[in-house]
C-alpha positions in Angstrom: 0.0 0.0 -0.1 1.6 3.5 -1.0 0.9 6.7 0.7 1.9 9.6 -1.3 1.5 13.5 -0.1 1.2 15.9 -2.9 2.3 19.4 -2.2 1.9 22.5 -3.9 3.5 25.8 -2.4 5.7 28.8 -2.6 3.7 30.4 -5.4 0.1 30.8 -4.5 -2.8 28.6 -3.1 -0.8 26.1 -1.3 -2.4 22.8 -0.7 -1.5 19.2 0.1 -3.5 15.9 -1.1 -2.9 12.5 0.5 -3.3 9.5 -1.8 -3.3 5.9 -0.3 -3.4 2.8 -2.4 -4.3 5.0 -5.6 -7.3 6.4 -3.5 -7.6 10.4 -2.5 -8.0 10.1 1.4 -7.7 13.8 2.1 -6.9 17.2 0.5 -7.2 20.7 1.4 -5.9 24.3 0.7 -3.9 26.2 3.3 -5.8 29.2 3.4 -8.7 27.2 4.7 -6.6 26.9 7.9 -4.7 30.2 7.8 -7.5 32.2 6.6 -4.8 34.1 4.3 -6.8 34.2 0.9 -4.3 32.4 -2.0 -1.8 31.7 0.6 1.4 30.5 -0.7 3.1 29.3 2.3 4.1 25.6 2.9 1.0 23.8 3.6 1.7 22.8 7.2 -1.9 22.6 8.6 -3.3 21.3 5.3 -0.6 18.5 5.4 -1.6 18.0 9.3 -5.2 17.8 8.1 -4.5 14.9 5.8 -2.7 13.0 8.3 -5.3 13.4 11.0 -7.8 12.1 8.2 -6.1 9.0 7.3 -4.8 8.4 10.9 -1.0 8.3 9.9 2.2 10.5 10.3 4.5 12.0 7.9 6.9 9.1 9.1 4.7 6.5 7.6 4.4 8.2 4.0 6.2 6.4 1.2 6.3 9.4 -1.1 6.1 13.2 -0.9 5.8 14.9 -4.5 6.1 18.6 -5.5 4.4 20.0 -8.6 7.6 21.3 -10.5 11.3 20.9 -10.9 12.7 24.0 -9.0 16.2 23.7 -10.7 14.4 23.9 -14.2 12.5 26.9 -13.4 15.8 28.7 -12.1 17.5 28.0 -15.4 14.6 29.6 -17.0 14.8 32.7 -14.8 18.3 32.8 -15.4 18.0 32.7 -18.9 15.3 35.2 -19.0 17.0 38.0 -16.9 20.1 37.6 -19.3 18.0 37.9 -22.5 16.5 41.3 -21.0 19.3 42.7 -19.3 19.7 45.4 -18.4 15.9 46.2 -18.2 15.2 43.1 -15.8 18.2 43.7 -13.3 16.0 45.3 -10.4 13.3 42.2 -10.7 16.7 39.9 -10.8 18.0 41.5 -7.4 14.7 41.2 -5.8 14.4 37.6 -6.7 17.7 36.0 -6.6 18.2 36.3 -2.8 15.1 34.2 -2.3 16.3 31.5 -4.6 19.7 31.6 -3.2 18.1 31.5 0.5 15.6 29.0 -0.1 14.1 27.7 -3.3 17.6 26.0 -4.6 17.7 24.1 -1.4 14.1 23.0 -1.9 14.5 19.2 -0.9 15.9 20.5 2.6 13.1 23.1 2.7 10.4 20.5 2.0 11.8 17.8 4.7 12.0 20.6 7.3 8.4 21.7 6.6 7.1 18.2 6.7 8.7 18.0 10.1 6.8 21.1 11.1 3.4 19.2 9.8 4.6 16.3 11.9 4.3 18.6 15.1 8.1 19.3 15.4 8.3 21.9 18.1 11.1 24.4 16.9 13.5 25.2 13.6 16.2 23.0 15.1 14.1 19.9 15.7 12.3 20.1 12.5 15.5 20.6 10.5 16.8 17.1 12.4 13.7 15.2 12.3 13.3 16.1 8.4 16.6 14.5 7.7 15.4 11.3 9.3 12.3 11.0 6.9 12.6 7.7 4.9 10.1 8.7 2.4 11.3 9.4 -1.3 10.9 13.1 -2.5 9.6 13.4 -6.2 9.6 16.4 -8.2 7.2 16.4 -11.2 7.2 18.4 -14.4 4.7 21.3 -13.8 2.5 20.6 -16.9 2.5 16.8 -16.3 1.4 17.9 -12.5 -1.6 19.7 -13.6 -2.5 16.9 -16.2 -2.0 14.1 -13.6 -4.2 16.1 -11.1 -7.1 16.2 -13.7 -6.5 12.7 -15.6 -5.8 10.3 -12.5 -8.9 11.1 -10.3 -11.2 10.9 -13.4 -13.4 8.1 -14.2 -12.0 7.8 -17.5 -9.8 5.1 -18.8 -8.3 7.3 -21.5 -8.6 10.9 -22.5 -6.7 13.7 -24.3 -5.1 16.2 -22.2 -4.6 19.9 -22.8 -3.0 22.2 -20.2 -2.7 26.0 -20.6 -0.9 28.0 -17.8 1.3 31.1 -17.4 4.4 29.1 -17.3 5.7 26.1 -15.4 9.4 25.4 -15.8 9.7 26.0 -19.5 6.2 24.9 -21.0 3.4 27.3 -21.1 0.6 25.2 -22.5 1.0 21.1 -23.5 -1.3 18.3 -25.1 -1.0 14.7 -24.5 -2.7 11.5 -23.9 -3.8 9.7 -20.8 -4.3 5.9 -21.0 -4.8 3.9 -17.7 -2.1 4.6 -15.3 0.3 6.4 -18.1 0.3 9.9 -19.0 2.0 11.2 -22.1 2.5 15.0 -22.9 3.3 15.3 -26.8 4.1 18.6 -27.6 4.3 22.0 -25.9 4.4 25.7 -26.2 7.4 27.2 -24.5 7.9 30.3 -22.6 7.9 33.3 -23.3 5.0 32.3 -25.5 2.0 31.9 -23.4 -1.7 31.5 -24.0 -2.2 31.2 -20.1 
């Protein structure tokens, strides 16, 4: 029996969803607990809710999934800043400290925040507990994450898939096919071109 916690965080509308043996057991947006509209913070309370609903702790997970690949997104940001220099320099100076401090260290950050969701009392104990988790941390392609969140819980054995977003790592829109437990994205529109 696989226990998977999916996480969305650090952009807008952070949330957590717990899937046990292929079935959604619990899902919630962080704003429901913090009362902060479109809360972007790590979904500590949403994850706690999911654990409570399933009667498990973070230690009992098999996988934790995050909705994009931070290093690919960082690659896009750097290339974009270089392409538009010097006009994007102010934006570059604003975003780079956050990436250097947190986002490039996403695995450590997620593990520490998961320990917080598991009721770690302070920063030090959260960092220590986060290092001891045995679950595997997976980073999915942003548009595959969108496609999977719609296709896998659907009642359909097969489906055509279309995702349209502002931007993920590089893709802004994609088309693909879902069959059974397989999802294949076939083509994509890439940044800076975006319908979303």
